[in-house]
Each structure stands twice: as structure tokens, then as C-alpha cells.
C-alpha positions in Angstrom: -109.9 -58.4 149.5 -109.1 -58.9 153.2 -106.2 -61.2 154.1 -106.0 -64.0 156.6 -102.6 -64.6 158.2 -101.6 -68.2 158.0 -98.4 -68.5 160.0 -95.2 -69.4 158.2 -96.7 -69.4 154.7 -97.8 -65.8 154.8 -101.1 -64.3 153.9 -103.9 -65.9 152.0 -107.1 -64.0 151.0 -109.8 -64.8 153.4 -112.2 -65.4 150.5 -110.1 -68.3 149.4 -110.1 -69.9 152.8 -113.8 -69.3 153.3 -114.6 -71.0 149.9 -112.5 -74.0 150.8 -114.0 -74.3 154.2 -117.5 -73.9 152.8 -117.1 -76.5 150.1 -114.7 -79.0 151.8 -117.4 -81.5 152.5 -118.7 -81.8 149.0 -115.2 -81.5 147.5 -115.6 -78.9 144.8 -116.1 -75.2 144.4 -118.6 -74.1 141.7 -117.2 -71.7 139.1 -119.9 -69.2 139.9 -118.2 -68.5 143.2 -114.8 -68.0 141.7 -113.0 -65.2 139.9 -109.7 -65.5 138.1 -107.6 -64.2 141.0 -109.1 -66.7 143.4 -108.7 -69.5 140.9 -105.0 -68.7 140.6 -104.5 -68.5 144.3 -106.3 -71.7 145.0 -104.4 -73.5 142.2 -101.0 -72.2 143.2 -101.4 -73.4 146.7 -103.2 -76.6 145.6 -106.1 -75.8 147.9 -108.2 -76.6 144.9 -107.5 -77.4 141.3 -109.5 -77.2 138.1 -111.6 -80.3 137.5 -111.4 -80.3 133.7 -108.2 -81.7 132.2 -106.6 -82.9 129.1 -107.7 -86.5 128.3 -109.1 -87.0 131.7 -105.7 -86.7 133.4 -105.6 -86.3 137.2 -102.2 -84.6 137.0 -102.4 -81.0 138.2 -100.3 -79.8 135.3 -103.0 -81.0 132.9 -105.9 -79.1 134.4 -107.8 -76.4 132.5 -109.0 -73.2 134.1 -112.5 -71.8 133.7 -114.7 -74.3 135.4 -115.5 -75.8 138.8 -112.5 -76.5 141.1 -111.9 -79.7 143.0 -110.6 -79.7 146.6 -108.0 -82.4 147.1 -108.9 -85.0 149.7 -106.1 -84.2 152.0 -107.2 -80.5 152.1 -110.8 -81.6 152.8 -109.5 -83.7 155.8 -107.3 -80.8 157.0 -110.2 -78.4 157.1 -112.2 -80.9 159.2 -109.5 -80.9 162.0 -107.2 -78.0 161.2 -104.4 -80.4 162.1 -102.1 -81.7 159.3 -101.1 -84.8 161.2 -104.7 -85.7 162.0 -105.6 -85.1 158.3 -103.0 -87.6 157.2 -104.1 -90.2 159.8 -107.8 -89.7 159.0 -107.4 -89.9 155.2 -105.3 -93.0 155.2 -107.6 -94.6 157.8 -110.6 -93.8 155.5 -109.0 -95.7 152.6 -108.3 -98.7 154.7 -104.6 -98.4 155.3 -102.9 -99.9 158.3 -100.1 -98.3 160.4 -101.5 -94.9 159.3 -99.2 -92.9 161.6 -96.3 -94.0 159.4 -97.7 -91.9 156.6 -96.9 -88.8 158.7 -93.3 -89.9 158.7 -93.4 -90.9 155.0 -94.7 -87.5 154.0 -92.2 -85.7 156.3 -89.3 -87.5 154.7 -90.7 -86.8 151.2 -90.8 -83.1 152.1 -87.2 -83.2 153.3 -85.9 -84.8 150.1 -88.0 -82.6 147.8 -86.3 -79.6 146.1 -88.6 -76.7 145.2 -91.6 -78.9 145.9 -90.4 -81.5 143.4 -89.4 -85.1 144.3 -88.1 -87.9 142.1 -90.0 -91.2 142.2 -86.8 -93.0 143.2 -86.7 -91.0 146.4 -90.3 -92.0 147.2 -89.4 -95.6 146.5 -86.5 -95.4 148.9 -88.6 -93.9 151.6 -91.5 -96.3 151.3 -89.2 -99.3 151.4 -87.9 -98.2 154.8 -91.4 -98.7 156.1 -91.8 -102.0 154.3 -94.5 -100.7 152.0 -95.2 -101.3 148.3 -93.9 -98.1 146.6 -96.4 -98.3 143.7 -99.3 -98.5 146.2 -98.0 -95.6 148.3 -97.4 -93.4 145.3 -100.9 -94.1 144.1 -102.3 -93.3 147.5 -100.3 -90.1 147.8 -101.6 -89.0 144.4 -105.2 -90.0 145.4 -104.9 -87.9 148.6 -103.7 -84.9 146.7 -100.3 -84.8 148.5 -98.4 -85.3 145.2 -99.0 -85.1 141.5 -97.0 -86.2 138.4 -95.2 -83.3 136.8 -92.9 -82.6 133.9 -89.5 -81.1 133.6 -86.2 -81.8 135.3 -86.6 -79.4 138.3 -83.6 -79.5 140.5 -82.6 -83.0 139.5 -80.9 -82.4 136.1 -81.8 -85.3 133.9 -84.2 -87.3 136.1 -84.3 -91.1 135.3 -87.7 -91.6 137.0 -91.0 -89.7 137.1 -91.1 -86.5 139.1 -93.9 -85.5 141.4 -95.0 -82.1 142.7 -95.9 -81.7 146.3 -99.1 -80.0 147.5 -97.8 -76.5 148.3 -100.3 -75.6 150.9 -100.0 -78.9 152.7 -96.2 -78.8 152.6 -96.2 -75.3 154.1 -98.6 -76.1 156.9 -96.8 -79.2 157.9 -93.5 -77.5 158.7 
């Protein structure tokens, strides 16, 4: 498998990138075009996640391998422009948000506070309140975009008192 150099985040198999580009508009990659190695790479980077899940959960951690894979909206928007800032602006514009440029700053602050790609909901609440936004709405929109997903465990936070969220690895790496 040939490799595609992707800057700071190292090498990604070109087949993975080609599949995401090819299927970004429709939003999913058919299982017939995937092998186990590609599924693992796509899922690890959160370029795509399995569609099937436990009890219909949208959380990445609840997804089951073996079927079609869904490309998160933020990744779809990124592959249209190949610019992470433009992807954020375009996505939040598409869902009817105002002051969409603030979401670039919100996501940047989330990245700074995250430890090992994990952030506590309390930190997201603090960040969103700085921008005079409803934290519940912003968290829902970030999840819908595929920028974050609920996760389990205590990560780097010891005993967390609020939900924890995992950041989209690929998007976090390209937005450095």
C-alpha cells in the first residue's frame, strides 16, 4: 500500500485518503471497498466510523466494525476545501449558525484544553460561555459535526465529574 505524506500527522495510506475523497459527497464508504486494515486506519483517525452501533448510539465508542463506514460531516467539508478553518465555517453556516468564525476559536480552545484527545464537558461549557453561547447547543453541534463524541473512562482527568468527549483525531491533527 503506498503512503501519502500528510504533514505533521505523518503518513496515511493513499487508499484511505482516496476512499474518503471519493465518497465524501455521499457521506459513507461501502463495506465492499474496505478491508480490515483500512477500516482500522479510517476509524483510528476518525476519517470514517462504522455506521452500525449498539442501540443506535452515535458515539464512536459504540460503533461495530464490519459494515459500511460513515464519513463525519466535518471531514466531508474538509475534503471540499482542504482547509480546516473553511470546513468549520462552511459546516456551521450550513446548519444555520451565526458568528460562525467563532467556532474556529471554540474548537482551537477545546484542542488546547484536551489531554490525549479527551476533554471534559465542564471545559467545553467554560469555553462556550466565553462566546456567549448555549453550551448544550454547542456540544450537540460539535457532536453532529463529528468534531467530538462522548466517550467513557477517566482519561487524564482522574475522576471526572462531567461527561468526557473524544476529539476527532484527524481534524485535531490537521488544525495545528
